[in-house]
Biopython code that builds the backbone (N, CA, C, O; Angstrom):
import numpy as np
from Bio.PDB.StructureBuilder import StructureBuilder

atoms = [
    (1, "MET", "N", (0.815, -1.183, 0.000)),
    (1, "MET", "CA", (0.000, 0.000, 0.000)),
    (1, "MET", "C", (0.861, 1.250, 0.000)),
    (1, "MET", "O", (0.332, 2.361, 0.033)),
    (2, "SER", "N", (2.143, 1.096, -0.036)),
    (2, "SER", "CA", (3.025, 2.251, 0.024)),
    (2, "SER", "C", (3.148, 2.970, -1.321)),
    (2, "SER", "O", (3.816, 4.001, -1.398)),
    (3, "ASP", "N", (2.532, 2.461, -2.365)),
    (3, "ASP", "CA", (2.568, 3.095, -3.674)),
    (3, "ASP", "C", (1.860, 4.446, -3.605)),
    (3, "ASP", "O", (0.696, 4.519, -3.209)),
    (4, "SER", "N", (2.557, 5.512, -3.987)),
    (4, "SER", "CA", (1.988, 6.855, -3.886)),
    (4, "SER", "C", (0.766, 7.047, -4.779)),
    (4, "SER", "O", (0.002, 7.991, -4.578)),
    (5, "LYS", "N", (0.569, 6.174, -5.758)),
    (5, "LYS", "CA", (-0.597, 6.261, -6.625)),
    (5, "LYS", "C", (-1.860, 5.790, -5.907)),
    (5, "LYS", "O", (-2.967, 5.994, -6.406)),
    (6, "GLN", "N", (-1.707, 5.174, -4.766)),
    (6, "GLN", "CA", (-2.836, 4.670, -4.009)),
    (6, "GLN", "C", (-3.194, 5.668, -2.913)),
    (6, "GLN", "O", (-2.811, 5.489, -1.757)),
    (7, "ALA", "N", (-3.925, 6.715, -3.276)),
    (7, "ALA", "CA", (-4.232, 7.794, -2.345)),
    (7, "ALA", "C", (-5.279, 7.412, -1.307)),
    (7, "ALA", "O", (-5.297, 7.974, -0.212)),
    (8, "TYR", "N", (-6.144, 6.469, -1.635)),
    (8, "TYR", "CA", (-7.208, 6.036, -0.722)),
    (8, "TYR", "C", (-7.139, 4.533, -0.525)),
    (8, "TYR", "O", (-6.593, 3.799, -1.350)),
    (9, "THR", "N", (-7.704, 4.096, 0.585)),
    (9, "THR", "CA", (-7.811, 2.676, 0.879)),
    (9, "THR", "C", (-9.281, 2.332, 1.056)),
    (9, "THR", "O", (-10.014, 3.024, 1.762)),
    (10, "VAL", "N", (-9.698, 1.262, 0.409)),
    (10, "VAL", "CA", (-11.026, 0.687, 0.614)),
    (10, "VAL", "C", (-10.803, -0.467, 1.577)),
    (10, "VAL", "O", (-9.892, -1.272, 1.384)),
    (11, "TYR", "N", (-11.627, -0.553, 2.610)),
    (11, "TYR", "CA", (-11.359, -1.553, 3.640)),
    (11, "TYR", "C", (-12.631, -2.216, 4.150)),
    (11, "TYR", "O", (-13.738, -1.700, 3.992)),
    (12, "ILE", "N", (-12.434, -3.371, 4.764)),
    (12, "ILE", "CA", (-13.506, -4.081, 5.461)),
    (12, "ILE", "C", (-12.995, -4.383, 6.861)),
    (12, "ILE", "O", (-11.876, -4.864, 7.036)),
    (13, "VAL", "N", (-13.832, -4.094, 7.859)),
    (13, "VAL", "CA", (-13.514, -4.463, 9.234)),
    (13, "VAL", "C", (-14.557, -5.448, 9.740)),
    (13, "VAL", "O", (-15.718, -5.423, 9.330)),
    (14, "ARG", "N", (-14.116, -6.308, 10.637)),
    (14, "ARG", "CA", (-15.031, -7.210, 11.331)),
    (14, "ARG", "C", (-15.291, -6.599, 12.703)),
    (14, "ARG", "O", (-14.360, -6.322, 13.458)),
    (15, "CYS", "N", (-16.554, -6.394, 13.010)),
    (15, "CYS", "CA", (-16.947, -5.809, 14.288)),
    (15, "CYS", "C", (-17.018, -6.898, 15.356)),
    (15, "CYS", "O", (-16.977, -8.089, 15.048)),
    (16, "SER", "N", (-17.126, -6.476, 16.608)),
    (16, "SER", "CA", (-17.152, -7.426, 17.730)),
    (16, "SER", "C", (-18.348, -8.363, 17.677)),
    (16, "SER", "O", (-18.306, -9.448, 18.256)),
    (17, "ASP", "N", (-19.418, -7.960, 16.989)),
    (17, "ASP", "CA", (-20.586, -8.841, 16.851)),
    (17, "ASP", "C", (-20.517, -9.682, 15.578)),
    (17, "ASP", "O", (-21.511, -10.286, 15.175)),
    (18, "ALA", "N", (-19.337, -9.720, 14.943)),
    (18, "ALA", "CA", (-19.039, -10.517, 13.740)),
    (18, "ALA", "C", (-19.644, -9.949, 12.464)),
    (18, "ALA", "O", (-19.547, -10.586, 11.416)),
    (19, "THR", "N", (-20.267, -8.769, 12.515)),
    (19, "THR", "CA", (-20.740, -8.143, 11.290)),
    (19, "THR", "C", (-19.560, -7.498, 10.569)),
    (19, "THR", "O", (-18.501, -7.275, 11.156)),
    (20, "LEU", "N", (-19.763, -7.204, 9.293)),
    (20, "LEU", "CA", (-18.717, -6.589, 8.485)),
    (20, "LEU", "C", (-19.129, -5.176, 8.110)),
    (20, "LEU", "O", (-20.293, -4.911, 7.809)),
    (21, "TYR", "N", (-18.153, -4.273, 8.131)),
    (21, "TYR", "CA", (-18.374, -2.877, 7.768)),
    (21, "TYR", "C", (-17.355, -2.520, 6.692)),
    (21, "TYR", "O", (-16.174, -2.844, 6.816)),
    (22, "THR", "N", (-17.815, -1.853, 5.638)),
    (22, "THR", "CA", (-16.951, -1.446, 4.533)),
    (22, "THR", "C", (-16.863, 0.073, 4.487)),
    (22, "THR", "O", (-17.865, 0.768, 4.657)),
    (23, "GLY", "N", (-15.650, 0.586, 4.254)),
    (23, "GLY", "CA", (-15.468, 2.031, 4.177)),
    (23, "GLY", "C", (-14.246, 2.397, 3.356)),
    (23, "GLY", "O", (-13.569, 1.532, 2.800)),
    (24, "ILE", "N", (-13.973, 3.706, 3.290)),
    (24, "ILE", "CA", (-12.784, 4.210, 2.602)),
    (24, "ILE", "C", (-12.049, 5.154, 3.545)),
    (24, "ILE", "O", (-12.645, 5.744, 4.447)),
    (25, "ALA", "N", (-10.737, 5.287, 3.319)),
    (25, "ALA", "CA", (-9.933, 6.170, 4.163)),
    (25, "ALA", "C", (-8.678, 6.605, 3.419)),
    (25, "ALA", "O", (-8.179, 5.889, 2.551)),
    (26, "LYS", "N", (-8.179, 7.775, 3.764)),
    (26, "LYS", "CA", (-6.874, 8.216, 3.270)),
    (26, "LYS", "C", (-5.771, 7.623, 4.122)),
    (26, "LYS", "O", (-4.725, 7.236, 3.599)),
    (27, "ASP", "N", (-5.987, 7.545, 5.422)),
    (27, "ASP", "CA", (-5.010, 6.989, 6.360)),
    (27, "ASP", "C", (-5.690, 5.846, 7.106)),
    (27, "ASP", "O", (-6.417, 6.078, 8.072)),
    (28, "ILE", "N", (-5.457, 4.622, 6.663)),
    (28, "ILE", "CA", (-6.161, 3.463, 7.207)),
    (28, "ILE", "C", (-5.858, 3.247, 8.689)),
    (28, "ILE", "O", (-6.748, 2.870, 9.451)),
    (29, "THR", "N", (-4.628, 3.479, 9.101)),
    (29, "THR", "CA", (-4.271, 3.288, 10.511)),
    (29, "THR", "C", (-5.065, 4.248, 11.398)),
    (29, "THR", "O", (-5.613, 3.844, 12.424)),
    (30, "ALA", "N", (-5.123, 5.507, 11.002)),
    (30, "ALA", "CA", (-5.880, 6.495, 11.770)),
    (30, "ALA", "C", (-7.374, 6.165, 11.760)),
    (30, "ALA", "O", (-8.058, 6.342, 12.768)),
    (31, "ARG", "N", (-7.872, 5.690, 10.634)),
    (31, "ARG", "CA", (-9.304, 5.396, 10.541)),
    (31, "ARG", "C", (-9.693, 4.227, 11.439)),
    (31, "ARG", "O", (-10.735, 4.273, 12.094)),
    (32, "ILE", "N", (-8.877, 3.191, 11.478)),
    (32, "ILE", "CA", (-9.173, 2.052, 12.355)),
    (32, "ILE", "C", (-9.136, 2.517, 13.813)),
    (32, "ILE", "O", (-9.966, 2.103, 14.623)),
    (33, "HIS", "N", (-8.177, 3.374, 14.138)),
    (33, "HIS", "CA", (-8.122, 3.934, 15.497)),
    (33, "HIS", "C", (-9.409, 4.707, 15.802)),
    (33, "HIS", "O", (-9.961, 4.581, 16.895)),
    (34, "GLU", "N", (-9.886, 5.503, 14.845)),
    (34, "GLU", "CA", (-11.141, 6.233, 15.040)),
    (34, "GLU", "C", (-12.306, 5.279, 15.276)),
    (34, "GLU", "O", (-13.128, 5.509, 16.163)),
    (35, "HIS", "N", (-12.379, 4.213, 14.487)),
    (35, "HIS", "CA", (-13.462, 3.239, 14.672)),
    (35, "HIS", "C", (-13.438, 2.660, 16.082)),
    (35, "HIS", "O", (-14.492, 2.418, 16.671)),
    (36, "ASN", "N", (-12.258, 2.438, 16.620)),
    (36, "ASN", "CA", (-12.142, 1.775, 17.917)),
    (36, "ASN", "C", (-12.143, 2.712, 19.121)),
    (36, "ASN", "O", (-12.512, 2.293, 20.218)),
    (37, "HIS", "N", (-11.739, 3.970, 18.944)),
    (37, "HIS", "CA", (-11.518, 4.822, 20.113)),
    (37, "HIS", "C", (-12.136, 6.215, 20.060)),
    (37, "HIS", "O", (-12.250, 6.865, 21.100)),
    (38, "SER", "N", (-12.522, 6.678, 18.929)),
    (38, "SER", "CA", (-12.896, 8.083, 18.776)),
    (38, "SER", "C", (-14.396, 8.264, 18.532)),
    (38, "SER", "O", (-15.055, 7.365, 18.010)),
    (39, "PRO", "N", (-14.926, 9.414, 18.905)),
    (39, "PRO", "CA", (-16.307, 9.733, 18.536)),
    (39, "PRO", "C", (-16.467, 9.929, 17.024)),
    (39, "PRO", "O", (-17.588, 9.967, 16.516)),
    (40, "ARG", "N", (-15.346, 10.053, 16.308)),
    (40, "ARG", "CA", (-15.390, 10.244, 14.853)),
    (40, "ARG", "C", (-15.538, 8.934, 14.093)),
    (40, "ARG", "O", (-15.653, 8.944, 12.868)),
    (41, "GLY", "N", (-15.537, 7.812, 14.794)),
    (41, "GLY", "CA", (-15.762, 6.531, 14.138)),
    (41, "GLY", "C", (-17.174, 6.483, 13.577)),
    (41, "GLY", "O", (-18.026, 7.273, 13.984)),
    (42, "ALA", "N", (-17.431, 5.586, 12.667)),
    (42, "ALA", "CA", (-18.756, 5.472, 12.064)),
    (42, "ALA", "C", (-19.799, 5.121, 13.114)),
    (42, "ALA", "O", (-19.523, 4.377, 14.055)),
    (43, "ARG", "N", (-20.976, 5.652, 12.946)),
    (43, "ARG", "CA", (-22.073, 5.375, 13.875)),
    (43, "ARG", "C", (-22.293, 3.861, 14.013)),
    (43, "ARG", "O", (-22.526, 3.352, 15.109)),
    (44, "TYR", "N", (-22.214, 3.162, 12.886)),
    (44, "TYR", "CA", (-22.438, 1.707, 12.901)),
    (44, "TYR", "C", (-21.439, 0.987, 13.802)),
    (44, "TYR", "O", (-21.814, 0.077, 14.541)),
    (45, "THR", "N", (-20.186, 1.383, 13.744)),
    (45, "THR", "CA", (-19.159, 0.645, 14.489)),
    (45, "THR", "C", (-19.047, 1.069, 15.951)),
    (45, "THR", "O", (-18.467, 0.338, 16.753)),
    (46, "LYS", "N", (-19.581, 2.221, 16.314)),
    (46, "LYS", "CA", (-19.444, 2.707, 17.693)),
    (46, "LYS", "C", (-19.990, 1.732, 18.718)),
    (46, "LYS", "O", (-19.410, 1.566, 19.791)),
    (47, "SER", "N", (-21.093, 1.092, 18.399)),
    (47, "SER", "CA", (-21.697, 0.152, 19.348)),
    (47, "SER", "C", (-21.210, -1.280, 19.122)),
    (47, "SER", "O", (-21.705, -2.216, 19.751)),
    (48, "ARG", "N", (-20.245, -1.445, 18.226)),
    (48, "ARG", "CA", (-19.759, -2.785, 17.881)),
    (48, "ARG", "C", (-18.239, -2.882, 18.015)),
    (48, "ARG", "O", (-17.590, -3.638, 17.293)),
    (49, "ARG", "N", (-17.689, -2.117, 18.934)),
    (49, "ARG", "CA", (-16.250, -2.107, 19.161)),
    (49, "ARG", "C", (-15.818, -3.310, 19.972)),
    (49, "ARG", "O", (-16.604, -3.830, 20.765)),
    (50, "PRO", "N", (-14.593, -3.765, 19.795)),
    (50, "PRO", "CA", (-13.581, -3.271, 18.858)),
    (50, "PRO", "C", (-13.795, -3.842, 17.459)),
    (50, "PRO", "O", (-14.441, -4.875, 17.282)),
    (51, "VAL", "N", (-13.238, -3.148, 16.480)),
    (51, "VAL", "CA", (-13.254, -3.649, 15.113)),
    (51, "VAL", "C", (-11.851, -4.113, 14.750)),
    (51, "VAL", "O", (-10.857, -3.655, 15.314)),
    (52, "GLU", "N", (-11.797, -5.030, 13.800)),
    (52, "GLU", "CA", (-10.518, -5.583, 13.337)),
    (52, "GLU", "C", (-10.462, -5.461, 11.820)),
    (52, "GLU", "O", (-11.389, -5.882, 11.128)),
    (53, "LEU", "N", (-9.390, -4.891, 11.304)),
    (53, "LEU", "CA", (-9.202, -4.783, 9.865)),
    (53, "LEU", "C", (-8.991, -6.174, 9.287)),
    (53, "LEU", "O", (-8.087, -6.893, 9.712)),
    (54, "VAL", "N", (-9.825, -6.561, 8.315)),
    (54, "VAL", "CA", (-9.687, -7.886, 7.705)),
    (54, "VAL", "C", (-9.353, -7.822, 6.219)),
    (54, "VAL", "O", (-8.915, -8.819, 5.646)),
    (55, "TYR", "N", (-9.555, -6.653, 5.579)),
    (55, "TYR", "CA", (-9.279, -6.541, 4.147)),
    (55, "TYR", "C", (-9.027, -5.078, 3.804)),
    (55, "TYR", "O", (-9.666, -4.177, 4.349)),
    (56, "GLN", "N", (-8.083, -4.857, 2.888)),
    (56, "GLN", "CA", (-7.837, -3.516, 2.365)),
    (56, "GLN", "C", (-7.284, -3.594, 0.963)),
    (56, "GLN", "O", (-6.593, -4.547, 0.603)),
    (57, "GLU", "N", (-7.595, -2.576, 0.171)),
    (57, "GLU", "CA", (-7.028, -2.445, -1.172)),
    (57, "GLU", "C", (-6.930, -0.967, -1.501)),
    (57, "GLU", "O", (-7.708, -0.156, -0.999)),
    (58, "GLY", "N", (-5.981, -0.627, -2.337)),
    (58, "GLY", "CA", (-5.747, 0.762, -2.689)),
    (58, "GLY", "C", (-6.644, 1.237, -3.809)),
    (58, "GLY", "O", (-7.129, 0.447, -4.619)),
    (59, "ALA", "N", (-6.859, 2.546, -3.841)),
    (59, "ALA", "CA", (-7.599, 3.211, -4.917)),
    (59, "ALA", "C", (-6.871, 4.508, -5.238)),
    (59, "ALA", "O", (-6.336, 5.157, -4.339)),
    (60, "ARG", "N", (-6.844, 4.890, -6.504)),
    (60, "ARG", "CA", (-6.038, 6.040, -6.928)),
    (60, "ARG", "C", (-6.606, 7.388, -6.494)),
    (60, "ARG", "O", (-5.863, 8.355, -6.323)),
    (61, "ASP", "N", (-7.951, 7.450, -6.312)),
    (61, "ASP", "CA", (-8.571, 8.708, -5.875)),
    (61, "ASP", "C", (-9.884, 8.411, -5.162)),
    (61, "ASP", "O", (-10.325, 7.262, -5.107)),
    (62, "ARG", "N", (-10.502, 9.448, -4.622)),
    (62, "ARG", "CA", (-11.733, 9.264, -3.841)),
    (62, "ARG", "C", (-12.849, 8.650, -4.682)),
    (62, "ARG", "O", (-13.584, 7.785, -4.206)),
    (63, "SER", "N", (-12.972, 9.088, -5.906)),
    (63, "SER", "CA", (-14.023, 8.585, -6.784)),
    (63, "SER", "C", (-13.869, 7.073, -7.018)),
    (63, "SER", "O", (-14.840, 6.322, -6.929)),
    (64, "ALA", "N", (-12.653, 6.646, -7.313)),
    (64, "ALA", "CA", (-12.402, 5.219, -7.528)),
    (64, "ALA", "C", (-12.660, 4.434, -6.249)),
    (64, "ALA", "O", (-13.200, 3.329, -6.295)),
    (65, "ALA", "N", (-12.277, 5.002, -5.109)),
    (65, "ALA", "CA", (-12.498, 4.337, -3.821)),
    (65, "ALA", "C", (-13.990, 4.186, -3.548)),
    (65, "ALA", "O", (-14.425, 3.133, -3.083)),
    (66, "GLN", "N", (-14.772, 5.209, -3.826)),
    (66, "GLN", "CA", (-16.209, 5.141, -3.586)),
    (66, "GLN", "C", (-16.882, 4.135, -4.512)),
    (66, "GLN", "O", (-17.806, 3.434, -4.099)),
    (67, "ARG", "N", (-16.427, 4.059, -5.757)),
    (67, "ARG", "CA", (-16.987, 3.059, -6.679)),
    (67, "ARG", "C", (-16.702, 1.650, -6.181)),
    (67, "ARG", "O", (-17.581, 0.788, -6.188)),
    (68, "ARG", "N", (-15.469, 1.425, -5.751)),
    (68, "ARG", "CA", (-15.101, 0.095, -5.262)),
    (68, "ARG", "C", (-15.825, -0.232, -3.958)),
    (68, "ARG", "O", (-16.250, -1.369, -3.751)),
    (69, "GLU", "N", (-15.963, 0.751, -3.088)),
    (69, "GLU", "CA", (-16.703, 0.546, -1.839)),
    (69, "GLU", "C", (-18.136, 0.111, -2.160)),
    (69, "GLU", "O", (-18.658, -0.810, -1.532)),
    (70, "TYR", "N", (-18.762, 0.755, -3.117)),
    (70, "TYR", "CA", (-20.122, 0.410, -3.525)),
    (70, "TYR", "C", (-20.175, -1.040, -4.022)),
    (70, "TYR", "O", (-21.091, -1.785, -3.674)),
    (71, "GLN", "N", (-19.194, -1.434, -4.834)),
    (71, "GLN", "CA", (-19.147, -2.814, -5.331)),
    (71, "GLN", "C", (-19.022, -3.807, -4.177)),
    (71, "GLN", "O", (-19.721, -4.820, -4.147)),
    (72, "LEU", "N", (-18.136, -3.519, -3.233)),
    (72, "LEU", "CA", (-17.931, -4.424, -2.102)),
    (72, "LEU", "C", (-19.173, -4.515, -1.227)),
    (72, "LEU", "O", (-19.514, -5.597, -0.751)),
    (73, "ARG", "N", (-19.841, -3.412, -1.012)),
    (73, "ARG", "CA", (-21.046, -3.428, -0.179)),
    (73, "ARG", "C", (-22.157, -4.275, -0.792)),
    (73, "ARG", "O", (-22.990, -4.827, -0.073)),
    (74, "ARG", "N", (-22.170, -4.375, -2.097)),
    (74, "ARG", "CA", (-23.203, -5.166, -2.772)),
    (74, "ARG", "C", (-22.924, -6.663, -2.732)),
    (74, "ARG", "O", (-23.813, -7.460, -3.030)),
    (75, "LEU", "N", (-21.709, -7.058, -2.370)),
    (75, "LEU", "CA", (-21.371, -8.479, -2.291)),
    (75, "LEU", "C", (-22.085, -9.133, -1.112)),
    (75, "LEU", "O", (-22.370, -8.489, -0.103)),
    (76, "SER", "N", (-22.362, -10.409, -1.262)),
    (76, "SER", "CA", (-22.917, -11.163, -0.139)),
    (76, "SER", "C", (-21.811, -11.384, 0.891)),
    (76, "SER", "O", (-20.630, -11.216, 0.588)),
    (77, "ARG", "N", (-22.192, -11.755, 2.087)),
    (77, "ARG", "CA", (-21.187, -12.009, 3.124)),
    (77, "ARG", "C", (-20.187, -13.084, 2.688)),
    (77, "ARG", "O", (-18.982, -12.879, 2.837)),
    (78, "PRO", "N", (-20.646, -14.225, 2.155)),
    (78, "PRO", "CA", (-19.668, -15.227, 1.707)),
    (78, "PRO", "C", (-18.710, -14.696, 0.634)),
    (78, "PRO", "O", (-17.533, -15.056, 0.625)),
    (79, "GLU", "N", (-19.201, -13.855, -0.257)),
    (79, "GLU", "CA", (-18.336, -13.269, -1.282)),
    (79, "GLU", "C", (-17.303, -12.346, -0.655)),
    (79, "GLU", "O", (-16.143, -12.337, -1.068)),
    (80, "LYS", "N", (-17.719, -11.568, 0.341)),
    (80, "LYS", "CA", (-16.765, -10.688, 1.034)),
    (80, "LYS", "C", (-15.716, -11.532, 1.763)),
    (80, "LYS", "O", (-14.524, -11.229, 1.715)),
    (81, "GLU", "N", (-16.163, -12.576, 2.425)),
    (81, "GLU", "CA", (-15.229, -13.417, 3.192)),
    (81, "GLU", "C", (-14.192, -14.078, 2.293)),
    (81, "GLU", "O", (-13.057, -14.303, 2.714)),
    (82, "LYS", "N", (-14.577, -14.390, 1.053)),
    (82, "LYS", "CA", (-13.614, -14.960, 0.103)),
    (82, "LYS", "C", (-12.443, -14.008, -0.144)),
    (82, "LYS", "O", (-11.324, -14.452, -0.401)),
    (83, "LEU", "N", (-12.697, -12.718, -0.068)),
    (83, "LEU", "CA", (-11.643, -11.724, -0.300)),
    (83, "LEU", "C", (-10.533, -11.816, 0.744)),
    (83, "LEU", "O", (-9.363, -11.599, 0.431)),
    (84, "PHE", "N", (-10.902, -12.138, 1.984)),
    (84, "PHE", "CA", (-9.902, -12.101, 3.058)),
    (84, "PHE", "C", (-9.641, -13.437, 3.731)),
    (84, "PHE", "O", (-8.949, -13.477, 4.748)),
    (85, "THR", "N", (-10.164, -14.520, 3.207)),
    (85, "THR", "CA", (-9.890, -15.830, 3.803)),
    (85, "THR", "C", (-9.160, -16.761, 2.849)),
    (85, "THR", "O", (-9.056, -17.960, 3.107)),
    (86, "GLN", "N", (-8.662, -16.225, 1.767)),
    (86, "GLN", "CA", (-7.952, -17.078, 0.810)),
    (86, "GLN", "C", (-6.565, -17.399, 1.275)),
    (86, "GLN", "O", (-5.831, -18.107, 0.586)),
]
sb = StructureBuilder()
sb.init_structure("model")
sb.init_model(0)
sb.init_chain("A")
sb.init_seg("    ")
for serial, (resi, resn, name, xyz) in enumerate(atoms, 1):
    if name == "N":
        sb.init_residue(resn, " ", resi, " ")
    sb.init_atom(name, np.array(xyz, "f"), 0.0, 1.0, " ", f" {name:<3s}", serial, name[0])
structure = sb.get_structure()
């Protein structure tokens, strides 16, 4: 992920209740910290802490990241799990 062309990260986290949450971030480390510790974490994950990063991929810009996030959100749970259990 250190490639400078990858300005955004599309990610999936597993919440404490075993649900999956998909999002995008410029700084994935800071975003995971926000999900787990900050009021700036997503409303969905606030009541499901802690979260664990299970999948990430780079995107060249915000638009590409949002398109990919939309694609991932439309996947079924088994399809999402295939991404990070191979």
